[in-house]
N, C-alpha and C positions, 0 to 999 in steps of 0.2 A: 843701048836701046832695049835689050831685054829687061833691064831694071825698070824702065818706064813703063813696060807693059804690066811688069809685075805690080808697080804702084797703081796703074790705072785699074788693075783688076781688083786689087785690094780696096781702092776707094769706091768702086763699083759696088763691092760687097758690104762696105760701111754704109752707102746710099741705102741699100735694101735693108740692112739692119735698122737704120734710122726710121725707115718707114713702119716696120714693125713696132719699134719702140714708141713712135709717135700714136700708133693705132691703140697700143697697150696703155699708153698715159691717157689718152682720150677715154677709152672704156673706164679706167680707174676714176678719172674726173666725173664721169657720169654717175659712178656709185658714190662718189663723194658728195656730188649734188644732191642725190636722193637721200643720204645719211643726214645731209644739213637740214633737208625738209623735215625728216622724221624728229630729229634733235629739236628743231625750231617748234614743232607741234607738240612735243613732250616737255618743253622747257629746259632741255638739257644744254649744258655749256658746249661750245664748240670746241674748246681747247681741253683736251683729256691727257694730261701728261703720262698716266700709266699706260694707255692705250699706244702712244706714240712711243714710248719705251719699249713696249712689247713688240711692235712693228720693227724697230731698229734692231732689237735683239734677234728677231727672225730672220731679217735679211742678212745680218752678219753670219748668222749659222749657215745660212744658204750659201753665202759667198765663200765661207771657209771650206765647205764641201766641194765647191767647184774648183778651188785651189787656183783661181786665176790672178792675173796681175793686180787686181784692185785690192788694197789692204782695207782692214776693218773701218779705219777712219775715212777712207775715201767713200766707202759704201754708205757709211753713216752721214757723211756730209750730202751726198747726193739724196739720200731719203728724207734727211731734215728739210732741205729745200722742197722736195715734192709734198711733204706734209705741210710746208708753209703755204704753198699754192692751194692745198686742199683746203686749209681753215680760211684762205681767202675767198675761195668759192663758196663755202659754207656761209660765210658773213654776207656775201653778196645774195645768197639765196635767201637768207633770213629777211631781207629788205623787199623782196619781189613775190609776185604770185607765183605759185608752183606751176611748173611746166610738166604736162604729162611725160613720162618716161616710157620708151617702147623697149620691152625686154630683148627684141632683136639687136638693139645697139649695143647690148654686152657680148655678141657673138662675134668673133672676128671674121671677117669678111675677106674674101681673096680679091 
């Protein structure tokens, strides 16, 4: 029974962490959307392999400092998927009228 309570408590903690992750991904996606608009206005390409390599190197370095259970390949795969979605958002944005972005949307709300 104590094991079940521990599992329940851990799962509850994961649910709370997931809420934070989704909020952060939402904030990141809003930034990506704005970047896509700027790229579109300036005629810049959506896909920037050097920038993506820089992001991957940065998150791998952070991950190493944390010393957690995710290895460098796992963190790279997660971020490759995040950046795939970022490019998708930017491609969609390039086809539609810009939507005003509220700077308050980038602040984490409680």
